Structures are given as structure tokens and as C-alpha cells.
N, C-alpha and C positions, 0 to 999 in steps of 0.2 A: 662284539662276539669274542669269546675267549679263544685261547689257542690250546691245542692239544698235540702232544708229540708222542707217537708210538715209535720207539727206537729199538732197533736190533743191531748190535755191533758185533764185530768179529774180532778175534785175537789170533795169535799164532796157533792156539789149540783148536780153533774152530775150523771146520772144513767147508769147502764149497758145497759138498753134498748136503750138509746140515742146512745151509742157507736155501738150497733148492728144495729140500724136503719141507721146510717151514714157510716157504714163500707164499703159498696159497693161503695158509692160515693167517699170516701177518697182513696180507693185502685185504683179506676179508674183514679182519678186525678193524683195520684202518678205514675201510669203506663204510662200515656201519657207524663210525663216529660222526657226529653231526658237523664238527668243525675241522675235519681233516680234508684238505683239498690237494695235497701233494704226497706222493709215495715214491721214494727213490730207493733202488736196490742195485747193488753192484758187486761183482766178483772179479778177481784178477783172472786173466787168461792163463797165466803161469806156464806157457809153452810158446816156443817160437811160432810165428805165423807170417810167413813171407808173402802169402797170396791174399790174406784177409779172409779166407774161407773159415778158418777155425773161429775167428772173432765173430763172424756172421752167425755161425751155428750156436755159439755161446749166447748171443743175444736172443736168438730164436728160442733157445731152451728157457731162458728167463721169462720171455713173454708167454711161452706155452704153459707155464705154471700159473699164470694169472687168468682167472675166468674171463671169457670173451665179453660177457655182459658188463663187467667192471672196466675192461679196456675201452669199450665203446661208450661208456657213460661220460657225461660232461661234468659230473660231480667231483671227480678226483683225477688229477693229472698223474700219469705214471711215467717214470723215467727209469730205464734200465741202462746200465753201463758196464763195460768190461775193459779196463785198461789192458792193453796188450802187454803181457808179461806181468808187470806189477806197477802199482802207482808210482813207484820209484822211477819208472821210465819217464812219466810226465814231469816229475820233479827234476830229473836229470836234464831234460830238455830246457827247463826253466833255469837251472843252475848254470849250465854251460851252453850258451846260445850258438856256439860254433859247431855243435854236433850235427852231423848230416841228418836230414829229415828221415824218419822211419827207420833209422839205423839201429836203434836200441832193441828192437823187437827180437833180435837174434840172441841177446844176452839172457842168461838165467837170472831169476830173482836175486840169487846170491851175488852174482857179478854186478847187478845193478846197485845193490846196497853198498858194495865195496866202492863202486865208482862214485856214488853220491855222498856216502858218509865216511869213506876211508876205512870202513870196517864192515863186517857182516851184520852188524847190529843197527837197528833203526835209531836215529837220533831225533827225538821229537822236536827239539829246538830248531834244528836245521829244516826239517819238514814243515814246521809251522811258519817259519820265516819265509820260505819259498812259496808256500801256499798263500800267504798274506800279500805278497808282492807279485802275484801271478801276472804274466803278460799273455793275455788270452789270445791275441792275434798271432803271436809267435807260436804258441802251442797248437793252434788250429793248423798252421802251416807245417809244423814238425811231426805231429802225431795223428794218424787216421782215427785212432780210437778216441782221442780227445776231441777231435772235430765232430765225431758222431755224438759224443756226450753233449757237447756244446749246442749242437743243432737241436737236440731234444729239449734243452733249456730254453731255446729261442726258436721254436719251429715256425715255418711259414704258415699259413692259415689252416693246416691240416690237423686233425685230432690225434691220429696215431702216427708216430714217427716211422719213417721208412727205414728198414734195416739194410744198410749198404755195406 
């Protein structure tokens, strides 16, 4: 069986709204392809979330844009994730393992970039190196949003992940 990839990437110019608006169309297109069996979509939370409620609502919003019949189908696994604040939080926990668990969620995306890269600009080399050498067990303990993402990749025997 061949493999097919339908890819939608975002950049600094893309908005969360654009992703949400196009999500149903993208998941429908992926679902109709014969050899697509995994669909992953994620958006940064981009705001502090000390209770986890905003994160939960963001995930519910992503799932609400995906037709129920597709969510319940066994043809294609769907993973939705939302790093709390920015993916730089996950990378920062990886980079500096002494950072207190779930403490980066109060920082702005700009502060996270400065902490990780030493500047407000993304450094793809640093990000790629940290992502390649990821310590999954450490990140699961450090970040609730990464723990949620990882559990979707490796769910217990249920079809649809529970949003917690």
C-alpha cells in the first residue's frame, strides 16, 4: 500500500482561526483518501491556563470541528493537541530539566522563545535538536498538555481519547 500525506502547516502569518475554519474540510479530504489512517491537528493555546480549563475548551473546540461519523470511524485515527502557551514550553522543559513542572504555562510565547533561544526568534536548529533527543517520560511529568498529547498517541483500548 502506498502512502499519502495531506499536510497543512502554519507559520507566523497563519492564525488559529484559519486552522479552525479549514479543519473540517481537511479532515474530510483526509478521510476520503484510501491510504490515510492518521490525522493530527494542533494549535498553541497562547494564553496562561493555571487551571487547565482553557486547554480543555481548546481541545473540545478542535474535536467539535470534526464530524462525529469520522471521529467514531475506525478507518482513521484522529489526534488533536494544544500545547499550553506554545510548543516552546515543551522544548524548554526538555532543554532545562530543572524547571518546575507546569510552571511555564504562565509565560507568554515571547518569554518562552527568549528563555529557550535567548532571543524572540525561533532557532530551528535548537528546536530540531531538542525534538530529536526528546525525553518523553520527563515531558509527561513536566507538562499536562504534553501528557495529554502522548496519551492520544498511545491510548488504552478506547477509540476516542478523553479530554482531561
